[in-house]
N, C-alpha and C positions, 0 to 999 in steps of 0.2 A: 412594492415589487420593483426591481430595476427594469429599466427600459429593454435591456437585452434578455431578461428572463422571459420564457414564453408563459403565456398564460394558461392556467389550469382550468378546466370546466369547474364551475361553482355551482355547488348544489345550493336550492333555496335555503336561506338562512345561513350560508356558510361564511358570511361576512358579518362581522359585528361593527356596526359605525365605519370607520376607516380602516380600521386594523383588521389583520387576518385572524380567522378562528383557527381553533385547535385543528379541526378537520383538515383545513387547506395546508397549515404547516406539516401536518402528519403526511398528508399526500405528497408534499415537496420532499419530505424524508424518504418516502417509498420510491421516489424518481430517483433520488440520488443513489440509494442502496441497490436499485435494480441495475442502474448504469454501471456500478462498481462490480456486482455479481456477473452482470452479462460479460464483461470485459474479461474477467477472470475465468468465466466458464468457457469463453472462446479460446484462451490461451491454452487450458487444459485439453480442450478438444482437438487442438491443432498440433500439441507436442507431447502430451501425457504428464506434463509436470504442473503442479499448483503455480499460481502467479507468484508467491513469494519465493519458490525456488528458482523461477525464472529471473525474478530481479536480483536475488543474489548471484546468480550465474553472470548476469550482465555486469554487477559490480566487480566481480573477479576479472571478467574480460576487460573492464575498464583501468583496473589497477593489478596488474600481476604481481603476484608475491605478497597481496594483502593477507593480514592476520585475521584472526577470527574477531578479536576485539573491535578492529577497524570496520569488519563488515555489520557487526552489531550497531556500532555507531552511524555509519553511512544509512542504513536502514530504520534507524531509530527504534531497535527492538532489543530485547534482553539478550544476553551473550548465550544463554541456554537456549533460546529460540534459534537463534543463529546457528549454534552448534548441530541442532537437530536439522535444519536445512542443507546444512553442509554434509552431514553424514548421508543424506538421500543422494546428493550429488555425486559425492565420492562412490557409493555403492553402485550407482547408475553408470559409473566411469565417464562423467562429463566434466570432472575436473581432477586435479592430482594435487597431493599435500606432500609438503617436505619440511623437516625441521629446520628451523632458522639457524645458520651457522654462528650467529651472536650469542643465540640463547635456545637451547636445545630444546626448551620447554614450549616455545612458540613455534606454531607451524606457518607456512607459507603457501598460499593457494594459487593455482594456475588453471586456466581453462585449456581443456584438451580438445581436439579437432570434433569430436562428437558434440561437446558443448557448444563450439561455434555453429556447428550444423544445426543445433535446436534455436539457437539465438536467430538465425538467418529465417526460420519458419515463424517465428513470433509476430503477431501483429502489435506493435507498440501501443503505447509506451510500456517499458518493461516494469517500471515501478507502480503503475496501474494508471487510470484515468483520473482518479481523485487528487493526487498530489499535482498532476500537471496543471489540472483546472484551478486549484488553489493558488498554485503559483502564479497565474495569470491574473488574479484579483488586485485590485488596487490596495496598496498597505492600509488605509482606512478601512477598507471593507473586510480585509482579513482580520484587522484588530477587532472590529465590531462583531465579527462571527465568532472570535475567541473568546469574547468576553460572553456573549449570548450563549455560546455552547457551556462555557464555564458554569453559568447559572442553571443552565438545564441539568448538567451532571451533579451539581450540588443539590437540586431538587430530587433527582434520581437517586441520589445517596449510592452513587456508582463508584466502584473501586477503580480509581484512576490508574491502577497498575495495568490494567486492560489496555491501555494506550499503547502498551509494548507488544502488542499481538497484531501481527500485520492484517489488514482488512481480508486479504486473500485467505486467510486461514480461519475466518469467523464463520 
């Protein structure tokens, strides 16, 4: 356990030797998931949009004229997921879309005043609390976490394509 990590109550037998038990690690996962869920619930309560939609809206504000593929890349999501997020924002008239003059197949997205008003009400960070926290970890910790989670994913035989679904939509 790192010095900055809060100690969790340990039930009798929750520590085996010097290592953490399955129950303790599971409890830590619950704390992380709860923090993420609480953040996104607060956003939805404040503005009536899901966290991923708010994040997409913030990306459009940061990069006026951004295209669909660039939004997918910036958010590290599948292009069809980005398209669904954008459809909602267009339907709610929070953004506008226009054809790119150089290639009419591509669209350029711009935030509208109503979208700016939504972002003004949102408690940040727009991308969620987990990416921000991960970005504050030292590189060695992040690398170790990546390796350990890779092992866990392999044991779960999980579909790694699920990594393209924003946490706000889980």
